C-alpha positions in Angstrom: 5.2 -19.3 -39.3 5.7 -22.9 -38.3 2.7 -24.2 -40.6 4.7 -22.5 -43.4 8.3 -23.7 -43.0 6.7 -27.2 -42.5 5.0 -27.3 -46.1 8.3 -25.6 -47.8 9.8 -28.5 -45.9 7.8 -31.3 -47.7 7.6 -29.7 -50.9 11.2 -28.8 -51.2 12.2 -32.4 -50.0 9.4 -34.4 -52.3 11.0 -32.2 -55.1 14.3 -33.0 -54.4 13.4 -36.7 -54.5 12.1 -36.2 -57.8 14.9 -34.3 -59.7 17.6 -36.9 -58.1 15.7 -39.4 -60.0 15.3 -37.5 -62.9 17.6 -34.4 -62.8 16.4 -31.0 -65.2 19.4 -29.0 -66.8 16.7 -25.7 -67.1 17.3 -25.5 -63.0 21.0 -24.9 -61.6 19.9 -26.6 -58.6 18.7 -29.5 -59.7 20.7 -29.5 -62.9 22.6 -32.8 -62.1 22.0 -35.7 -59.5 24.7 -34.4 -57.3 23.3 -30.9 -56.9 19.8 -32.7 -56.5 21.2 -34.7 -53.7 23.1 -31.3 -51.9 19.7 -29.3 -52.5 17.5 -32.0 -51.1 19.8 -32.4 -48.1 19.9 -28.7 -47.5 16.3 -28.2 -47.2 15.7 -31.9 -45.3 18.5 -30.5 -42.5 18.0 -26.8 -42.5 14.5 -26.0 -42.8 13.7 -27.9 -39.4 16.8 -26.0 -37.9 15.6 -22.4 -39.1 12.0 -23.2 -38.1 13.5 -24.2 -34.4 15.2 -20.9 -34.2 12.5 -19.2 -35.2 10.4 -21.0 -32.5 12.7 -20.1 -29.6 12.8 -16.4 -30.4 8.8 -16.1 -30.8 8.7 -17.8 -27.0 11.3 -15.5 -25.4 9.1 -12.2 -25.0 5.9 -14.4 -23.7 8.2 -15.9 -20.7 9.6 -12.7 -20.0 6.4 -11.0 -19.6 5.5 -13.8 -17.3 8.5 -13.3 -15.2 7.7 -9.5 -14.7 4.1 -9.8 -13.8 4.9 -12.2 -11.3 7.6 -9.5 -9.9 4.9 -7.1 -9.8 2.5 -8.9 -8.1 4.9 -10.2 -5.3 6.0 -6.5 -4.4 1.9 -5.8 -4.6 1.7 -8.4 -1.5 4.4 -7.5 -0.1 3.4 -3.5 -0.1 0.0 -5.4 1.5 1.5 -6.7 4.3 3.4 -3.6 5.1 0.1 -1.7 5.3 -1.5 -4.2 7.4 1.4 -4.2 10.1 1.3 -0.4 10.1 -2.6 -0.2 10.7 -2.1 -1.7 14.0 -0.6 0.9 16.3 0.2 -0.2 19.9 -2.8 0.3 22.4 -2.1 3.2 25.3 -4.2 1.1 27.7 -2.8 -1.8 29.7 -5.4 -4.0 31.3 -5.3 -6.3 34.4 -7.5 -7.8 37.2 -7.0 -7.1 40.7 -8.1 -10.7 42.8 -9.9 -10.6 46.1 -9.0 -13.7 47.7 -10.7 -13.7 51.1 -13.9 -11.9 49.5 -13.9 -14.2 46.2 -14.5 -11.2 44.1 -12.3 -9.9 41.5 -12.1 -5.9 39.8 -11.2 -5.8 36.2 -9.0 -2.0 35.3 -7.6 -0.3 32.2 -4.9 2.5 32.7 -3.3 4.8 30.8 -0.7 7.4 31.5 -0.3 11.2 30.9 1.7 12.7 28.8 2.9 15.1 31.4 5.1 14.3 34.6 4.9 16.1 37.9 7.6 16.8 40.6 6.9 15.7 44.4 7.2 18.9 46.8 10.6 18.4 47.5 11.3 18.4 43.6 13.5 15.2 43.9 11.3 12.8 41.7 8.7 13.6 39.1 6.1 10.6 37.6 3.4 11.0 35.3 -0.5 10.5 36.3 -2.3 7.2 36.1 -6.0 7.2 34.7 -7.9 4.0 35.7 -11.1 2.6 34.4 -12.3 0.1 37.1 -15.1 -2.1 37.2 -17.5 -1.8 40.2 -20.5 -3.1 41.7 -22.6 -0.7 39.8 -21.3 0.5 36.2 -17.6 1.8 36.5 -15.2 3.7 38.6 -13.1 6.4 37.1 -10.0 7.2 39.1 -6.6 9.6 38.7 -3.5 8.5 40.3 -0.2 10.4 41.5 1.5 10.2 44.7 3.0 13.5 43.8 -0.1 15.0 43.3 -2.7 16.1 46.2 -5.7 16.3 44.6 -8.5 18.8 46.3 -11.3 16.2 46.0 -12.4 14.5 49.0 -15.4 13.5 51.0 -16.2 16.2 52.8 -16.5 18.9 50.1 -18.5 19.1 46.8 -15.7 19.5 44.4 -15.5 19.4 40.6 -12.8 18.7 37.9 -12.9 19.9 34.1 -12.8 17.3 31.5 -12.5 18.1 27.6 -12.9 14.8 24.8 -10.8 15.9 21.5 -12.0 18.9 20.4 -15.4 18.8 22.0 -16.6 21.3 24.7 -15.2 21.4 28.5 -17.5 19.5 30.9 -17.7 19.6 34.5 -17.9 16.3 36.5 -18.1 15.6 40.2 -14.7 14.5 41.9 -14.3 12.7 45.3 -11.5 11.3 47.3 -10.5 7.7 48.2 -11.7 5.8 51.1 -9.6 7.9 53.9 -8.9 10.3 51.7 -5.6 8.4 50.1 -3.3 11.0 48.9 -3.1 11.4 45.4 -6.3 9.7 44.3 -9.2 11.0 43.1 -12.4 9.5 42.0 -14.4 11.4 38.9 -18.2 10.8 38.6 -20.5 9.5 37.3 -18.0 7.0 35.9 -20.3 5.2 33.6 -20.8 8.4 31.6 -17.1 8.9 31.4 -16.3 5.7 30.2 -19.2 5.8 27.2 -17.3 9.0 26.2 -13.7 7.5 26.6 -14.8 4.6 24.4 -15.4 7.4 21.7 -12.4 9.5 21.9 -9.0 9.6 21.3 -7.5 12.2 23.6 -8.7 13.3 26.8 -7.5 16.4 29.3 -8.5 16.6 32.7 -8.0 19.8 34.9 -7.9 19.1 38.9 -7.0 21.6 41.9 -4.0 20.3 43.4 -3.4 21.5 47.0 -0.9 24.5 47.0 -0.7 24.1 43.0 -3.6 25.4 41.6 -5.5 23.9 38.8 -3.3 21.5 36.5 -4.2 19.9 33.2 -3.3 16.5 32.6 -3.2 14.8 28.9 -4.2 11.2 28.1 -4.3 9.3 24.8 -7.1 7.0 25.2 -7.8 5.7 21.9 -9.1 2.0 21.5 -10.5 1.3 25.3 -11.9 -2.0 24.9 -13.8 -2.3 28.3 
């Protein structure tokens, strides 16, 4: 469209100059020198203005499209950031280290807590059970701790607990008490085998016998163990 207007402008301007010099009575707009000058001025000034208006009109849709595309791209980037943030849930595990300054040794541990709370014998306090994984001289120790529960696991008798990883079958593991059969603490054996299963699981249920209460079940979120 711009090229056509330029050609018409050139032809019209040259024609006007010609008819200014030699008016033609057969063409009304060029019948006199005055009309030829007016026609030439209209062509010389008017056609560039028309071309400019057409050019601006043709550019407007392209600019709008570019703005719209940028808006869509920005929205997509924002959605991507939201998904990334949502894909990183908080871990149920807390990690720490106990140092023995006298012996120059340390024990690393990871701990998660049960969904259920249990009262003491007086009914005046309730606490969740802590499931802990600890580094040991050979492999790992797996411990359940709740000061409100007197587990019957001890060093004198052979006791077992039932454990279920996700929707798998119920498995039986041995259990013992802490040194001196500390109240509310039970070690589940073998620790290394249990840890390998914990790393692949999202949820675990442990059923243990408690003095004067019978068997109780504890549910733990164990997803994402890194140990």
